[in-house]
Every structure is written in structure tokens, then in C-alpha cells.
N, C-alpha and C positions, 0 to 999 in steps of 0.2 A: 890220329885223325878223329875228329868229332863225329858223333853219330848223325846220320842223315835225318834231317827234319822233313819227313814226307808231307806232302800237301794233304789236308783232309778233303772230304768230298766237296764242301763249300768252296774252299780255296782252289781246288782243281777246276771246278765249274767256272768260277770267276776268271781264273787265269786263262782257260781255253776260250772263254767268251771274249776276253780282251784280245787275244791273238787273232781270232776270227774277225772281230770288230775293227781292229786296227788295219788289217789287210783290206777289208771291205771299204773302210773310210778312205784310205790312200787311193784305192781304185776309183772311187766316186770323185775325189778331188782331181785326180788325173783326167778322168773323163770330161769334167767341166772345162778343162783347158785344151782338149783335142781340137775343137773348132778353130783355135788360134795356132794350131800346129806347135804347141808347147807341151812338154811334160812337166810334171810337178817339180822335178829336180831343176829343170831349166828355169821355171818360173821363180823358184827359190833363189837361184843365182842372180836373176835380174833384180829381185827385191834387195838382196844383199848389196849388190853393186850400186843400186840407186841410193842406198843409205850411206855408202862410203864417202869419205872426203873426196871431192871432185868426181864422184860417181865411179870410183875405182878402188880396188883392194889388191894387195899382193896375193899371188896364187896360193901361197901357203895359208894366209889368213882366210881366204875364201874357202879353201878346203875344210878348214876347221868350222867355219860358219855354217856350211851346208852339210857337214858330217859326211864327206866323201873322201875316199883315198885320193892322194895327189895324182896317181895315174888315171883313175877314173875321171877325175875332174878335168885333167888335160884333154882326154878324149871328148868330153862333153863340151868344153870350151872350144875345141877345134871345130866341132859341128856348128856351134853357135856363131863362131867367127865366119864360117862359110856363109851363113845366113845373114851376116852383117849385123848381128845383135850385140856383139861384143868385139873388142880388139885387144890384142896383147901388145904391151910395150915393155922395153927393157928399162930398168931403173937406172937413172943417171948417177946416183950415188953409190949403187952396188951393182956391179956388172952381172953378178949371178942372179939378182932379183928380177922377177918378171911380174908385171902388173896386168890384171884383167880390168878392162875399162868398158863401161856401158856406152854404147853408141846412141845417137839420136833415134835410129831405127829401133834399137832395143828398148829405149825409153818409151817410144810411141806404142810399141807392142805391149809393154807392161801396163801402160795406162789404159789401153783398149781391153786387155784381158782381166784386169783387176776386179771390175764389178762382178764378173761371172765367178771368179774364184772366191771372192768374199761371200757372195750369195750361197755358194756351195758349202763353204765352211759353216755358215749360219744354219743352213738347212739340215746338213748331215751330222753336225757335231755340237754346236752350241744350243740350238733350239730343243733337240731331243733330250738334252741333259737336264735342263731346268736349273734355276739359280743355285739351289742347295747342292745338287750333285756337281754342278760346275765348280763351285768353290772347293768341294771335297777333292775333285780331280786335280785342281791346282795345288792343293796341299800334298797330295800323293807325289806329284812330279817335282814339287819343290824339295821334298824329302829325298827323292832319288838323286837330284842334282847336288844336294848337300852331303851325299854319301860318297866317300872315295871309291874309285874303281879298284879292281883287283891289284893293280900295280901301284896303288897309293895316290895316283893323280886324280885331279878333279875334272869333271866335264867342263868344256868351255861354256861360259855364261853369256854368249852373244845372242841377245834377243833381237829378232827382226820383226818388223810389222808384217801383217798379212798382206797388205797392199800399200802402195804409196799414198800418202795423205797430203794433198796440196797445201793445206793450211798449217801443217805441223812445222815447227821451227827446229833447226838442227841444234843438237845438244853441244854447245861450245865448252861445257865444263867437264866433258868426259875425259878423265885422265887415262883410261885404258884404251881409248880409241886409237887405231893405227894412224900415224902421222904420215902424210904423203911427202914425196920429194917436193921441194919448193918449185913452183911454176906459176906463170901468169894466170890470173883468173880468166875463165872462159868468157867470151863476149856475150854468148847467149845465156839467158837465165836458166837455172836448173830447178827442178821440182824438189823442194826441200822435204826430206822425210826424217824426222827425228824419233826419239823414243816416246812412249806413251806419257 
């Protein structure tokens, strides 16, 4: 076993500042969503579903996208289903597959809560960093995502928008995007949210 590379005083200070800051940031982002009776996890689920083909994703894909265990996601989706924000449907091509689908009520709540969430992200995360530090932060986390986990696997690279963008066009060239079961196009228009 190799010798432990202990953190020096500077590294220790920055690491602990990161832990405290990350916890505080998540609490502030969560707090901004409380008037809408949404948690940050629930908001993330709504955003991911709004970006999915036909505003739905397989439960397994959604779990990866929001970095939740499947059992925890199942409980969260059950609560959101009770509130009529999402619905679950069985896959027609794979009897074992289950889809989570955004409802019109869920989409309406997402559109209503998005401005408060975006303002909170800007106020508590982007603006305090400044352009130079913001770019450095991006490089740090790009490097993290480019580094294999302990088991040799790579972290999923599913980027989601902070909020739905009515003017964004869906990315039809995405080879890695999940493909839904064939079904008729919905009669009502959907809010398109694609990548940056």
C-alpha cells in the first residue's frame, strides 16, 4: 500500500471550505424552491424530464441523471406522482421497463419555479465567483469527471439545464440520448429544452 499523501494546511483549509460551502449552497438553493413546495432534488427531476424525449425518461436513466439510488428515486417519484407532477407508465416494448413522465401540472410548476431557482444559482454561486474563478471551477470539475471512479467506471455525463429555456431547440443529433418507445406525437406543444 502506498504512503498516505496527507493534506497540507492550505489543502486542508480549501477542502473544508469546499465542504462547508457546498452544503450551504445546496441549502440556499433548496430554500429558494420552498415557496413552490419543491425540493432541489424534485426540481432536478422536473428539469431532467422536461429535457427527455416526449418529456419522459426510463426510471433507471433518471436515477443516473439526478445521481440518486433507484430506491430513493422511487420514493421521490411516488410523492411527486401524488402531487400529479409526474406519472409512471410501463414500457410497451419492455414489460420490465418503467418510464417517468412529466405531466402538464409538473411542467407548469417547473416554469413557475425556474426564475427563482436561476436567480438563486446566480446570486449564491455564479456572481460571487467572478469570471476567472468560475472558469477555474469548471476546469476542476471537468478533470474530476474525466477521472475514473475507484471501480474503473466513469461518471455519467448527462448535463441538464438549470431551467427550461423556451427558445432552445432540441438536439436531434444526440447519439447518446435515450430513445423512447414509438408513440404518436402529443397534440399539445411542449416546451423544447436542448443543450447549451
